[in-house]
N, C-alpha and C positions, 0 to 999 in steps of 0.2 A: 345530579352533577353540581359540583361547586364552581364558583366563579373563578376567574383567573386562568388556571391551567386546564380547565375543562376535564378534570379527573373526577372519578366517583369519590364520594365522601370517604368511603372505607380506605381507598388508596391514598387519599390526601392525609388522612389520620396516620396511616402507616409511615408515610414520608416525613411528616412532622415529627413523629416519634424518633425516626432514624436520624434526622438532622439534629434534633435536640440531644440525643445520645452521643453522637459523634462530636458535637460542639463541646460538650463537657468531658470528653475523653482526654485524660492527661497526656496520652501519647501524641495528641494533636497539638500540644502546646510546648513551647520552649521558653525558658527564662533567659534573659540576657546574661552573658558570661560575667558581667560585673556586678550583678545583683547581690549574690550571697556575700561577696567580699565587702560591698558597700554597707549592707545591713549589719554585718559583724563590726565593721569599723565604727559606724554610727552608734551602735549599741554600746561598744566599749567607751564611747565618749558620753554616754548617759542618755542618748536619745531613745525614745520608745516609738514603736511603729504601729500604725493603723492604716488599713486599706479603706479607701472610699472610692468606689468604682461604679461606673455605669455598666452593670453586668447582670448576669442571671443569678437566681437564688442559690445555685449550686457553687458559687464562687468559693466559699470557705473550704468546701470539700476539694475543689480543684487546686487551691493554693496548698493545702496539706499534701495532696497527692504529688505535687511538683517538688515537694521536699523543703519548702520555705515557710510553711505554716507556723513553725515554732518561733519565727522572728516577729510575729505580729500578735499584739495584744487583742486587737479587734479587727474584724473584717465587716465592712458595711457595703451593701450593694443596693443600687437603685431599685432593683426588682423587689426588695424587701422594704426599703424606706418608702417607696412610692413616688419619689422625685428623682430626676436625673440632674447631674451637674450640667449646666452652671446654675440651676435653680438654687437660690439661697436656702430653701427649706432642706435640700439634700445635705448641705454643709451643716446647717443647724442641727439636724437629726444626729449626725455623727458627733458634733461638738457636745451634745447633751450627755454623752457617755464618757467624757473626759473630765478630769478634776478641774474645778474652777480655777481660772488663772493660768492654766497650762499654756506653755509656749508652744504654738502650733505653726508649722510651716508645711504648706501643701507642695508636694513634689509631683509633677505630672508632665505628660508629653502632649497634652492637647491645650493649646493656648486659650481658646474661648471657654472650654469647659473647666479646665483645671486652674488656669492662672486668673482669668477674669472672674470666674465664679468665686474663687477663694478671696480675691481682692475685694469683691463686692460685699463680703461679710467681714472684712477687716483683717484677713489673714495674710501673712507673708506667703510668697509663692516662688518656686523655682521651676523653670522649664527645663526638661531634659530631652536630649537627642534631637531637638528641632529648634534651631536658632530663630529668634524673632527680634526685630529691631527695637521693640519697646520694653523688653523685659530681660532680666538676667537669665542666662541659659548655660547649661553644662552639657558637654557631649557624653560624658561617662558618669555613671553614678559614683564611682570612686572619687570624683572631684567634689562631691557634695560636702564632705567634711570641711574642705577649705572654704567653700561658699558660705557655709553656715558658721564660719569662724571657729572651727574646731580642730583645724590641722595644726 
């Protein structure tokens, strides 16, 4: 018997496999309706896109299956990097793959992980979808161009 659910190890292993399989199933995920338009608009303004996420190793496959993979030059996940945001090492690992001196702005929806983590390594950061009294935030991704001075 395993601890926790008091299930036999064979059943626990089967359940873990099922959960993992369903978690990375693209039919279980939805992108926000403003995502593709925002990525296109920012790309047209010269921005290049990179994902840095606290996520599973299968994230690149999931992003491509959702139809937005072509918008991203790189996809970094904490499961591969070995550190989660807001740990500075997570940000440093992603920054190592960018050209020296690249202008980088972290865009995220988690204030402690995305905003404070980015600021801790000297990056600009914009919070989306969740207002916070101490940082700039936008409700919709299509407003990013204006916030980034590109409108």
